[in-house]
C-alpha positions as MATLAB code, in Angstrom:
seq = 'MTDRILRKTWTIAALLLIAIGGLTACNLFGKQAPAPTQPPPPTETPLPALPTLTPTPTTVVLPTPTPTKVVEATAANPTLTPTTQAPAKAVESAADAPDGGAPQAASYTVQTPPAMGDAIVNGSFEEGFQENGVGLGWTAFDNDGVGLRTYMEELQPSHVSHDDRAQLMQLTGVGNVDRYIGIYQTVDVMAGETYTLSMHGIIRTSDADDDNVHYGHRLQWAVDYEGKGNWREIKEWFDTGWNDISLDQEGPIMNAISLPIEAESDHLTLFIRGWTKWPTQPIAKFYVDGVSLEGQVPGQETVVQVPLAKEGSAEGMPTTGSAGAWLPIAGVLFVVGFALWEIRKVRKPAA';
ca = [
     111.654   11.227   33.019;
     108.720   10.996   35.413;
     109.014   14.676   36.333;
     108.955   15.640   32.706;
     105.785   13.646   32.106;
     104.127   15.202   35.134;
     105.014   18.722   34.000;
     103.545   18.108   30.571;
     100.445   16.533   32.087;
      99.873   19.602   34.266;
     100.461   21.840   31.271;
      97.872   19.950   29.223;
      95.381   20.069   32.065;
      95.871   23.819   32.405;
      95.349   24.314   28.679;
      92.183   22.239   28.753;
      90.854   24.341   31.631;
      91.619   27.511   29.670;
      89.794   26.105   26.639;
      86.754   25.164   28.685;
      86.718   28.608   30.294;
      86.980   30.285   26.863;
      84.063   28.308   25.524;
      81.999   29.218   28.529;
      82.881   32.924   28.248;
      82.089   33.003   24.539;
      78.651   31.475   25.104;
      79.157   29.479   21.913;
      75.627   28.181   21.750;
      74.005   31.460   22.652;
      72.446   30.226   25.909;
      71.948   32.677   28.738;
      72.669   31.793   32.323;
      69.450   31.538   34.285;
      68.648   34.546   36.357;
      69.022   34.033   40.099;
      65.832   33.091   41.832;
      64.318   36.109   43.513;
      62.729   35.600   46.902;
      58.951   35.999   46.867;
      57.764   39.481   47.824;
      56.556   39.829   51.373;
      52.868   39.398   51.908;
      51.205   42.757   52.414;
      48.700   43.259   55.140;
      45.298   43.875   53.507;
      43.854   47.334   53.989;
      40.615   47.679   55.959;
      37.470   47.746   53.839;
      36.311   51.272   52.979;
      32.622   52.255   53.234;
      30.698   52.064   49.970;
      29.917   55.524   48.538;
      27.060   56.143   46.132;
      28.335   58.590   43.452;
      26.186   61.617   42.691;
      25.371   61.879   38.954;
      27.075   64.874   37.392;
      26.976   66.382   33.944;
      30.343   66.340   32.237;
      30.897   69.288   29.900;
      33.417   68.420   27.226;
      35.789   71.252   26.236;
      35.453   72.692   22.769;
      38.236   71.188   20.650;
      40.862   73.702   19.625;
      41.482   73.741   15.832;
      44.810   72.257   14.978;
      47.135   74.674   13.265;
      48.325   73.277    9.978;
      51.984   74.045    9.452;
      52.609   74.849    5.826;
      55.592   73.371    4.139;
      58.464   75.619    3.151;
      60.440   75.666   -0.056;
      63.372   74.044    1.802;
      61.174   71.305    3.237;
      58.323   70.454    0.829;
      55.467   68.265    1.963;
      55.930   64.615    1.027;
      52.723   62.618    0.769;
      52.199   59.161   -0.707;
      50.021   59.020   -3.793;
      46.959   56.800   -4.041;
      47.884   55.613   -7.491;
      49.654   52.321   -8.050;
      53.449   52.516   -7.784;
      55.168   53.093  -11.071;
      57.304   50.292  -12.425;
      61.019   50.687  -12.850;
      61.080   48.111  -15.633;
      60.117   48.682  -19.245;
      57.423   45.992  -19.316;
      55.677   43.581  -16.949;
      57.461   40.671  -18.597;
      60.823   42.064  -17.420;
      59.728   42.138  -13.785;
      60.913   39.207  -11.603;
      57.378   38.489  -10.321;
      55.536   38.926  -13.600;
      54.858   42.625  -13.196;
      55.502   43.345   -9.491;
      56.171   47.048   -8.829;
      59.839   48.013   -8.617;
      59.379   51.589   -7.310;
      57.115   53.509   -4.938;
      55.644   56.831   -6.104;
      55.321   59.891   -3.899;
      53.925   63.360   -4.608;
      56.030   66.327   -3.549;
      53.866   69.420   -3.009;
      55.746   72.727   -3.029;
      54.171   75.587   -1.061;
      52.672   78.715   -2.682;
      55.114   81.531   -3.313;
      55.101   85.048   -4.669;
      55.693   85.110   -8.410;
      54.284   85.705  -11.879;
      51.358   83.486  -12.874;
      51.680   84.420  -16.567;
      53.782   82.190  -18.809;
      56.010   83.912  -21.392;
      54.624   87.354  -20.636;
      57.759   89.015  -22.048;
      57.649   86.736  -25.149;
      61.320   85.845  -24.727;
      60.576   82.104  -24.633;
      59.686   82.058  -28.329;
      56.732   81.875  -30.705;
      54.537   79.223  -32.295;
      54.324   78.580  -36.029;
      51.288   80.876  -36.314;
      53.275   83.784  -34.863;
      51.638   83.688  -31.422;
      53.891   83.616  -28.354;
      54.377   80.280  -26.607;
      51.822   79.803  -23.842;
      49.255   82.053  -25.547;
      46.242   81.288  -27.759;
      44.997   83.476  -30.638;
      41.414   84.615  -31.256;
      39.668   86.941  -33.731;
      36.327   87.393  -35.525;
      35.441   86.899  -39.165;
      35.077   89.589  -41.771;
      36.930   91.423  -44.502;
      40.603   91.912  -43.752;
      43.861   90.104  -43.047;
      44.838   89.109  -39.514;
      48.516   88.485  -38.782;
      50.452   87.458  -35.661;
      54.226   87.767  -35.598;
      57.343   88.249  -33.488;
      58.405   91.886  -33.093;
      62.098   92.760  -32.714;
      62.174   96.550  -33.213;
      63.527   98.073  -29.950;
      61.028  100.953  -30.134;
      58.173   98.425  -29.849;
      59.726   96.271  -27.118;
      59.505   97.093  -23.404;
      61.223   94.007  -21.947;
      64.370   92.346  -23.298;
      64.387   91.729  -27.077;
      60.945   90.539  -28.247;
      57.299   91.568  -28.244;
      54.004   90.302  -29.683;
      52.641   92.027  -32.793;
      48.975   91.609  -33.808;
      48.085   93.263  -37.120;
      44.804   93.992  -38.936;
      45.073   94.921  -42.630;
      42.315   96.053  -45.019;
      39.452   95.859  -42.540;
      36.143   96.241  -44.408;
      33.677   95.631  -41.548;
      32.920   97.424  -38.325;
      34.224   96.111  -35.017;
      37.010   93.777  -36.072;
      39.068   92.128  -33.318;
      42.413   90.370  -33.050;
      43.781   89.082  -29.749;
      45.492   86.532  -27.519;
      44.572   84.936  -24.201;
      46.060   82.697  -21.501;
      44.513   80.685  -18.630;
      46.606   80.551  -15.444;
      46.480   78.948  -11.983;
      45.794   81.358   -9.123;
      44.489   81.235   -5.537;
      40.914   82.276   -4.846;
      40.645   85.425   -2.751;
      44.205   86.560   -3.473;
      44.921   89.958   -5.054;
      47.182   90.104   -8.101;
      48.828   93.003   -9.894;
      48.198   92.998  -13.632;
      50.839   94.833  -15.661;
      51.033   95.280  -19.425;
      52.987   97.400  -21.913;
      52.091   98.224  -25.483;
      51.598  100.680  -28.326;
      49.121  101.165  -31.224;
      50.323  102.300  -34.654;
      47.911  102.842  -37.577;
      47.856  104.265  -41.087;
      44.958  106.648  -40.319;
      46.054  107.933  -36.903;
      46.055  111.531  -38.234;
      42.577  111.312  -39.811;
      40.212  113.545  -37.843;
      37.231  111.525  -39.034;
      38.296  108.325  -37.207;
      39.101  109.518  -33.684;
      39.469  106.628  -31.244;
      39.034  104.241  -34.141;
      41.636  101.764  -32.820;
      41.822  100.579  -29.219;
      43.706   98.021  -27.151;
      41.607   96.325  -24.460;
      41.847   93.634  -21.811;
      39.383   91.458  -19.901;
      39.344   88.637  -17.334;
      37.217   85.512  -17.080;
      37.335   84.716  -13.363;
      36.230   81.113  -13.912;
      39.144   80.350  -16.234;
      37.063   79.895  -19.395;
      38.533   80.501  -22.842;
      35.596   81.898  -24.842;
      36.240   85.590  -25.484;
      32.743   86.075  -26.916;
      31.215   85.377  -23.481;
      33.064   88.285  -21.843;
      30.598   91.008  -20.895;
      33.031   93.662  -19.707;
      36.146   94.826  -21.535;
      38.504   97.486  -20.178;
      40.239  100.074  -22.326;
      43.937  100.691  -21.741;
      43.514  104.374  -22.581;
      46.232  104.253  -25.228;
      45.703  106.296  -28.395;
      47.122  105.219  -31.742;
      50.021  107.006  -33.413;
      51.135  107.177  -37.037;
      53.111  104.370  -38.617;
      55.928  106.739  -39.555;
      56.266  108.539  -36.219;
      59.808  108.233  -34.879;
      60.765  107.373  -31.321;
      57.372  106.233  -30.025;
      57.010  105.750  -26.277;
      55.645  102.447  -24.978;
      52.503  102.784  -22.851;
      51.916  100.851  -19.621;
      49.151   99.956  -17.185;
      49.302   98.392  -13.709;
      46.258   97.638  -11.563;
      45.039   95.095   -8.962;
      42.572   92.304   -9.638;
      41.178   89.728   -7.179;
      40.939   86.053   -8.093;
      37.525   84.462   -7.548;
      38.502   80.835   -8.220;
      41.602   78.705   -8.727;
      41.859   79.720  -12.400;
      41.444   82.860  -14.439;
      41.857   83.740  -18.104;
      43.420   86.991  -19.277;
      42.311   88.302  -22.689;
      44.107   91.039  -24.664;
      42.659   92.302  -27.946;
      43.109   94.970  -30.592;
      39.920   96.603  -31.837;
      39.392   98.466  -35.138;
      35.986  100.165  -35.102;
      35.449  101.508  -38.631;
      35.642   99.820  -42.079;
      38.218  102.277  -43.459;
      40.575   99.484  -44.612;
      43.549  100.791  -42.643;
      46.664   99.081  -41.330;
      46.472   98.701  -37.560;
      49.382   97.294  -35.549;
      48.925   96.376  -31.895;
      52.175   95.736  -29.972;
      52.045   93.960  -26.574;
      54.911   93.203  -24.196;
      55.757   92.839  -20.506;
      52.500   91.125  -19.464;
      52.574   89.897  -15.858;
      50.225   88.819  -13.072;
      52.171   89.124   -9.825;
      50.894   87.477   -6.659;
      50.645   84.160   -4.813;
      51.409   81.384   -7.279;
      50.013   77.961   -6.200;
      52.481   75.222   -5.327;
      53.294   72.574   -7.870;
      53.005   68.790   -7.511;
      55.865   66.597   -8.658;
      55.754   62.773   -8.650;
      58.956   61.208   -7.273;
      59.736   57.510   -7.684;
      61.789   55.711   -5.020;
      63.288   52.350   -6.142;
      62.419   49.374   -3.938;
      65.126   46.965   -2.789;
      65.022   43.723   -4.770;
      64.287   40.522   -2.882;
      67.516   38.694   -2.104;
      69.706   41.711   -2.793;
      72.331   42.987   -0.396;
      70.097   45.927    0.511;
      67.277   43.675    1.674;
      69.336   41.037    3.531;
      69.371   41.365    7.347;
      72.659   41.348    9.224;
      73.094   37.959   10.940;
      76.561   38.306   12.407;
      80.115   39.420   11.800;
      83.525   37.857   11.316;
      84.688   39.201   14.714;
      82.316   36.853   16.574;
      84.308   33.811   15.425;
      87.699   34.995   16.762;
      87.280   33.629   20.361;
      86.070   30.276   18.999;
      89.107   30.024   16.726;
      91.355   30.716   19.734;
      89.728   27.930   21.747;
      90.121   25.459   18.877;
      93.791   26.370   18.648;
      94.311   25.688   22.382;
      92.523   22.319   22.171;
      94.585   21.308   19.148;
      97.818   22.255   20.898;
      96.836   20.179   23.975;
      96.113   17.133   21.841;
      99.501   17.536   20.168;
     101.288   17.560   23.547;
      99.393   14.451   24.720;
     100.470   12.619   21.550;
     104.102   13.552   22.285;
     103.883   12.350   25.903;
     102.408    8.999   24.931;
     104.947    8.435   22.188;
     107.565    5.911   23.480;
     111.096    7.175   23.685;
     113.461    5.910   21.011;
];
């Protein structure tokens, strides 16, 4: 009986030692063992005093700073810069915000780099027309006087150079000299860059065969290099060189021009107009299609909103620990509980 008690006592003692060792190894309370005391460094022998030298004044010439090369963003990696405006709210109203209107999203501006392309919008007139018959992206202009001015969508293949549609501008019953009908568009460009202006068209009139009205109908173009939209301020108009043909002529051939122009500012306005010179009350139809301005198109800015993590949400909560850290502690508690159970059995008197 005594041997049995001794064996159980030794077993309990061993288990208690294991538990104490486990608690020490786990560093339950997060305390670090003090670092061993390092012996003090040996005292160095002081160096002999050096003679005092009087420095000679010299002129220091600073190098000329080298300009930093700015690396332009690419289409695959656009430049991301924060905006100076207040962050946009992700809630519908300030009352819905948790802090009485605190911002729920940060706004950033994505700037795409310039790229080769067409600065003209809807130059082939395939994107549709407005209610007044003018192509989307274009604005109409004309001058007063006797006659009817009409803008409309043209679908006849013989009058279309690109795809299925073209712009028709028509003057009917002109009773005054120098009547005009036209369209214009202001576009974004890059100052100093050269662009290729291309345009297709045809002129058909009711008096094309009248020898008395030679060159009576012309199609012209002009550019305002400051991006203004007043056609009356243009001092220089350029003739396309296209002569008019009869309304009933079959199989007409579309004319075309292509020439370079250089941008002088960040905007320019392209004007296209039909011109009837004489008050002969004819029908004059000016067809325009395939208008383009190829060159460096400026990059576009797009505002991107990034939602902010809400206070108290799972995204904003820091990680304070994991379930795995409690496994050694649970093991130690199990060992201590088992030891107490054995002690209770040893102390229990035999029946």
